[in-house]
C-alpha positions as a Markdown table, in Angstrom:
| # | Residue | x | y | z |
|---|---|---|---|---|
| 1 | Met | 0.0 | 0.1 | 0.1 |
| 2 | Asp | 1.7 | 3.0 | -1.0 |
| 3 | Ile | 0.3 | 6.4 | 0.8 |
| 4 | Ser | 1.8 | 9.8 | -0.4 |
| 5 | Lys | 1.6 | 13.2 | 0.8 |
| 6 | Lys | 1.1 | 15.9 | -2.0 |
| 7 | Leu | 2.7 | 19.1 | -1.4 |
| 8 | Thr | 1.3 | 22.4 | -2.2 |
| 9 | Ser | 3.3 | 25.4 | -3.6 |
| 10 | Ser | 3.6 | 27.0 | -0.1 |
| 11 | Lys | 4.9 | 23.6 | 1.2 |
| 12 | Thr | 1.9 | 22.5 | 3.3 |
| 13 | Ser | 0.6 | 18.8 | 2.7 |
| 14 | Ala | -2.7 | 18.0 | 1.0 |
| 15 | Lys | -5.5 | 16.0 | 1.9 |
| 16 | Val | -4.1 | 12.4 | 2.1 |
| 17 | Glu | -6.2 | 9.4 | 0.6 |
| 18 | Cys | -5.4 | 5.8 | 0.4 |
| 19 | Lys | -5.3 | 4.3 | -3.0 |
| 20 | Tyr | -5.8 | 0.5 | -2.1 |
| 21 | Pro | -8.4 | 0.5 | 1.2 |
| 22 | Val | -8.0 | -3.1 | 2.9 |
| 23 | Leu | -11.5 | -3.5 | 4.1 |
| 24 | Pro | -14.5 | -2.9 | 1.0 |
| 25 | Asn | -17.4 | -0.8 | 1.0 |
| 26 | Gly | -20.2 | -3.6 | 2.7 |
| 27 | Gln | -17.9 | -5.2 | 5.3 |
| 28 | Asn | -20.1 | -6.0 | 8.5 |
| 29 | Phe | -18.5 | -6.4 | 11.8 |
| 30 | Val | -20.1 | -6.9 | 15.1 |
| 31 | Val | -18.9 | -4.3 | 18.2 |
| 32 | Ser | -19.5 | -6.1 | 21.2 |
| 33 | Phe | -16.6 | -4.6 | 23.4 |
| 34 | Gly | -16.0 | -0.7 | 25.1 |
| 35 | Ser | -17.5 | 0.9 | 27.4 |
| 36 | Gln | -20.0 | 2.7 | 25.0 |
| 37 | Gln | -23.2 | 1.4 | 24.7 |
| 38 | Ser | -24.0 | 3.5 | 21.6 |
| 39 | Leu | -21.1 | 1.7 | 19.9 |
| 40 | His | -22.3 | -1.8 | 20.6 |
| 41 | Gly | -24.1 | -3.5 | 17.6 |
| 42 | Asn | -23.7 | -4.6 | 14.0 |
| 43 | Trp | -22.3 | -2.0 | 11.6 |
| 44 | Gln | -21.1 | -1.7 | 8.1 |
| 45 | Val | -18.6 | 0.1 | 6.2 |
| 46 | Val | -20.1 | 2.6 | 4.3 |
| 47 | Asp | -16.9 | 4.9 | 2.9 |
| 48 | Asn | -13.6 | 3.4 | 2.5 |
| 49 | Val | -11.9 | 6.5 | 0.8 |
| 50 | Glu | -10.1 | 7.9 | 4.1 |
| 51 | Ala | -8.5 | 4.4 | 5.2 |
| 52 | Pro | -7.6 | 3.8 | 7.7 |
| 53 | Phe | -10.5 | 5.7 | 9.0 |
| 54 | Tyr | -13.6 | 4.0 | 7.7 |
| 55 | Leu | -17.3 | 5.5 | 7.6 |
| 56 | Cys | -19.7 | 3.0 | 9.0 |
| 57 | Ser | -23.3 | 3.1 | 9.5 |
| 58 | Arg | -25.4 | 1.0 | 11.8 |
| 59 | Val | -27.2 | -1.8 | 10.7 |
| 60 | Phe | -30.6 | -2.7 | 12.3 |
| 61 | Glu | -31.8 | -6.1 | 13.3 |
| 62 | Asn | -33.8 | -6.6 | 10.2 |
| 63 | Gly | -30.8 | -6.3 | 7.8 |
| 64 | Ile | -31.5 | -2.5 | 6.4 |
| 65 | Leu | -28.6 | 0.1 | 6.9 |
| 66 | Ser | -29.8 | 3.2 | 8.9 |
| 67 | Lys | -29.7 | 6.1 | 7.2 |
| 68 | Arg | -29.5 | 8.7 | 9.9 |
| 69 | Arg | -26.6 | 10.9 | 10.3 |
| 70 | Ser | -26.5 | 11.3 | 13.7 |
| 71 | Ala | -23.3 | 10.1 | 16.1 |
| 72 | Asp | -25.1 | 7.1 | 17.2 |
| 73 | His | -26.0 | 5.8 | 13.8 |
| 74 | Arg | -22.8 | 6.5 | 11.8 |
| 75 | Arg | -19.3 | 6.1 | 12.9 |
| 76 | Lys | -15.7 | 6.6 | 11.7 |
| 77 | Phe | -13.5 | 3.3 | 13.2 |
| 78 | Phe | -9.9 | 3.0 | 12.9 |
| 79 | Glu | -8.9 | -0.2 | 10.8 |
| 80 | Ala | -7.6 | -1.8 | 14.0 |
| 81 | Glu | -11.0 | -1.7 | 15.9 |
| 82 | Ile | -13.0 | -3.3 | 13.0 |
| 83 | Tyr | -10.4 | -6.0 | 12.9 |
| 84 | Leu | -10.8 | -6.3 | 16.9 |
| 85 | Ala | -14.8 | -6.7 | 16.1 |
| 86 | Leu | -13.8 | -9.3 | 13.5 |
| 87 | Gln | -11.9 | -11.4 | 15.2 |
| 88 | Lys | -14.1 | -11.8 | 17.9 |
| 89 | Glu | -16.8 | -12.5 | 16.1 |
| 90 | Ser | -14.8 | -15.9 | 14.8 |
């Protein structure tokens, strides 16, 4: 995976995007750890452009993806948190 920074003319770094995100859109995982009850539940990766931070949306019990934009239904998870959740599932 090649992550490179682009420098603008004023020597400041621009937005860095991951060319090859590791987790695909649509990856489901279950968070069942931590002290925040609002994080517990089923989640799905919605956007992986800013990898290793993945925008995730809550999945309801009937399998439908939540369309709400509140913090309880949309979160950015770090890649390591998602892998930890995937390891606890198996």
